[in-house]
C-alpha positions in Angstrom: -15.8 -57.7 27.9 -12.0 -58.2 27.2 -9.1 -56.6 29.0 -7.0 -54.3 26.7 -4.2 -51.9 27.3 -3.5 -48.0 26.4 -0.1 -47.2 24.4 1.4 -46.6 28.0 0.1 -49.7 29.3 -2.7 -48.2 31.0 -5.4 -51.1 31.9 -8.4 -50.6 29.7 -11.2 -52.8 28.6 -13.3 -53.4 25.4 -17.0 -53.9 25.4 -18.9 -55.4 22.4 -22.6 -55.5 21.8 -24.5 -58.6 22.3 -25.5 -59.5 18.8 -28.6 -57.7 17.7 -28.1 -54.8 20.2 -26.5 -51.9 20.2 -24.5 -49.9 22.7 -25.5 -46.0 21.4 -27.6 -45.1 24.3 -25.0 -46.3 26.7 -22.4 -44.5 25.0 -24.5 -41.2 25.2 -24.7 -41.5 28.9 -21.2 -42.1 29.3 -19.9 -39.4 27.0 -22.3 -36.8 29.1 -20.9 -38.4 32.3 -17.2 -38.0 31.5 -16.3 -40.0 34.3 -18.4 -38.4 37.2 -19.8 -41.5 39.0 -19.4 -43.6 35.7 -16.9 -45.8 34.0 -14.9 -43.4 32.0 -15.9 -44.0 28.0 -12.6 -43.2 25.9 -14.1 -44.2 22.4 -17.2 -45.5 21.3 -17.5 -47.3 17.3 -21.0 -47.6 16.4 -19.8 -49.2 13.2 -18.6 -52.1 15.3 -20.8 -51.6 18.2 -17.6 -51.3 20.8 -16.6 -49.2 23.6 -13.5 -48.9 24.9 -13.5 -48.2 28.7 -11.2 -48.0 31.8 -10.4 -51.0 33.3 -12.4 -51.8 37.0 -12.2 -54.3 39.3 -14.6 -56.2 41.2 -18.6 -55.3 41.6 -19.9 -54.4 45.0 -21.8 -57.4 45.4 -18.2 -59.3 45.3 -16.9 -57.2 48.2 -19.6 -58.9 50.5 -20.2 -55.8 52.3 -23.0 -55.3 54.6 -26.5 -54.4 52.6 -26.7 -50.8 54.2 -22.9 -50.2 53.3 -23.7 -51.1 49.8 -26.8 -48.9 49.7 -24.8 -46.0 50.9 -22.1 -46.7 48.0 -24.6 -47.0 45.7 -26.3 -43.7 46.6 -23.1 -41.6 46.9 -22.0 -42.8 43.5 -25.2 -41.9 41.8 -25.2 -38.4 43.6 -21.7 -37.7 41.8 -23.2 -38.9 38.6 -26.7 -36.7 38.4 -26.7 -34.2 35.8 -29.9 -32.0 35.4 -29.4 -30.9 31.7 -32.5 -32.8 29.7 -31.8 -35.2 27.0 -34.6 -35.8 24.5 -33.1 -38.6 23.4 -33.7 -40.5 26.5 -36.9 -42.0 28.0 -38.8 -39.6 30.3 -39.5 -40.7 34.1 -43.7 -40.4 32.9 -42.6 -42.9 30.0 -40.7 -45.6 32.2 -43.6 -45.8 34.7 -46.0 -46.2 31.8 -43.7 -48.9 30.1 -43.6 -50.8 33.5 -47.1 -50.7 34.0 -48.0 -52.3 30.9 -45.4 -54.7 31.3 -46.6 -55.9 34.3 -50.2 -56.0 33.1 -49.5 -57.9 30.0 -46.8 -60.4 31.8 -48.9 -61.1 34.7 -52.1 -62.4 32.7 -49.6 -64.3 30.5 -47.9 -66.1 33.0 -51.4 -67.0 34.7 -51.4 -64.6 37.5 -48.4 -65.8 39.5 -48.9 -63.1 42.3 -51.9 -61.9 43.9 -54.0 -59.2 42.4 -53.8 -57.0 45.2 -49.8 -56.9 44.6 -50.6 -56.1 40.7 -53.4 -53.6 41.6 -50.6 -51.8 44.2 -47.8 -51.5 41.6 -50.1 -50.3 38.7 -51.4 -47.6 40.8 -47.8 -46.6 42.1 -46.9 -46.5 38.6 -49.7 -44.3 37.4 -48.9 -42.1 40.2 -45.3 -41.8 39.3 -46.2 -41.3 35.7 -48.2 -38.4 36.8 -45.9 -36.7 39.3 -43.1 -36.2 36.6 -41.5 -33.1 36.5 -39.2 -32.5 34.0 -37.5 -30.1 35.9 -36.5 -32.3 38.6 -35.6 -35.0 36.4 -32.0 -35.7 36.1 -29.9 -38.0 33.7 -30.0 -40.9 35.3 -28.4 -44.6 35.1 -31.7 -46.7 35.5 -30.5 -49.8 37.0 -27.9 -48.9 39.8 -27.2 -51.6 41.9 -24.5 -53.7 43.6 -23.9 -55.6 40.4 -23.3 -52.5 38.6 -21.4 -50.5 40.7 -17.9 -51.5 40.3 -14.4 -50.5 42.1 -11.9 -48.3 40.7 -8.2 -48.0 41.1 -8.1 -45.0 43.3 -10.8 -47.0 45.9 -13.9 -45.1 44.6 -16.7 -46.7 42.8 -18.1 -46.6 39.0 -21.4 -47.2 37.8 -21.4 -49.5 34.5 -24.0 -50.6 32.2 -26.5 -47.7 32.2 -29.9 -47.7 30.7 -30.1 -43.9 30.6 -33.3 -42.2 31.8 -34.6 -38.6 32.3 -36.3 -39.1 35.8 -36.8 -38.1 39.1 -33.6 -39.0 41.5 -35.7 -41.3 43.5 -36.2 -43.7 40.8 -32.5 -44.0 40.2 -32.0 -44.9 44.0 -34.8 -47.0 44.3 -33.8 -49.7 41.9 -31.4 -51.4 44.2 -34.1 -51.9 46.7 -35.5 -54.6 44.7 -32.6 -56.7 45.1 -32.7 -57.5 48.8 -34.8 -60.3 50.2 -34.0 -60.3 53.6 -34.7 -56.8 54.9 -37.9 -54.7 55.2 -38.4 -52.6 51.8 -40.1 -49.6 53.8 -36.8 -49.4 56.1 -34.5 -49.5 53.1 -36.6 -46.9 51.5 -36.4 -44.5 54.6 -32.7 -45.3 54.8 -32.1 -44.0 51.5 -34.2 -41.2 52.0 -32.4 -40.2 54.8 -29.0 -40.7 53.2 -30.1 -38.7 49.7 -32.6 -35.9 51.5 -34.9 -37.4 48.8 -38.9 -38.3 49.0 -39.1 -41.6 51.0 -42.6 -42.3 49.6 -41.5 -41.7 46.0 -38.5 -44.1 46.4 -41.0 -46.7 48.1 -43.3 -46.4 45.0 -40.7 -47.2 42.4 -38.7 -49.8 44.4 -42.5 -51.7 44.7 -42.9 -51.2 40.8 -39.3 -52.2 40.0 -39.6 -55.3 42.6 -42.9 -56.6 40.7 -42.0 -56.0 37.4 -38.2 -57.9 37.8 -40.0 -60.8 39.6 -42.7 -61.2 36.7 -39.3 -60.5 34.2 -37.6 -63.5 36.0 -40.5 -65.9 35.6 -40.8 -65.1 32.1 -37.1 -65.4 31.2 -37.4 -69.0 33.0 -35.8 -68.0 36.4 -38.4 -69.2 38.5 -36.6 -69.1 41.8 -35.4 -65.4 41.6 -38.5 -64.8 40.4 -41.0 -66.2 42.9 -38.5 -65.0 45.8 -39.3 -61.3 44.2 -42.7 -61.9 44.2 -42.9 -63.4 47.8 -41.3 -60.4 49.1 -43.9 -58.0 47.1 -46.7 -59.8 48.8 -45.0 -58.8 52.0 -44.7 -55.7 50.9 -48.4 -55.3 49.7 -49.5 -56.3 52.9 -47.8 -53.8 55.0 -49.8 -51.1 53.3 
């Protein structure tokens, strides 16, 4: 990401794709959102894999707000961004659940089972349930990785989401992802808090949060980020014990 300026000096930013990746899916989401809850996209050049965006301020995590306040802001920003119109180019909630389940099963074995079988079985059961429960009529254009690192302060004092994965999935998934990040608070209490804020289903939020925590913990270990990965899986063990 690099700072840029518009023709009248307005602050902009240029984002370039990491070599070997593309920005097409992200640009598709930002174009659809048109600034509603997301960073505003002014131009996407597919030949250069570059985007011209509005320039934003610090991320929510940098503002050092209480955890519950951060959750409130992420949920409010997501609520502004959701769009019910389906997008066949984006993965569905059912596909996302199956991919997470496949990754958990394969990576757990690859890493010589770094957490208990109970945790993995619970995650796989929840993922299977979310796949079966997918209802395209309830699905929205979703961010897919909405958490404090990806929620930035705008010049008008509101917040904008950046770096969307882009999914067509139930709202419960979108609000649940952030719950994998907090190791110092009970996950069920956060799920109930989010459900109260949004009017969404607490059980579905909890199940998605559990699956995301286990898959992300395994991903961290697989990428050599040992301490974060172990921390995530330690919390997953506690969450599984609470069932």
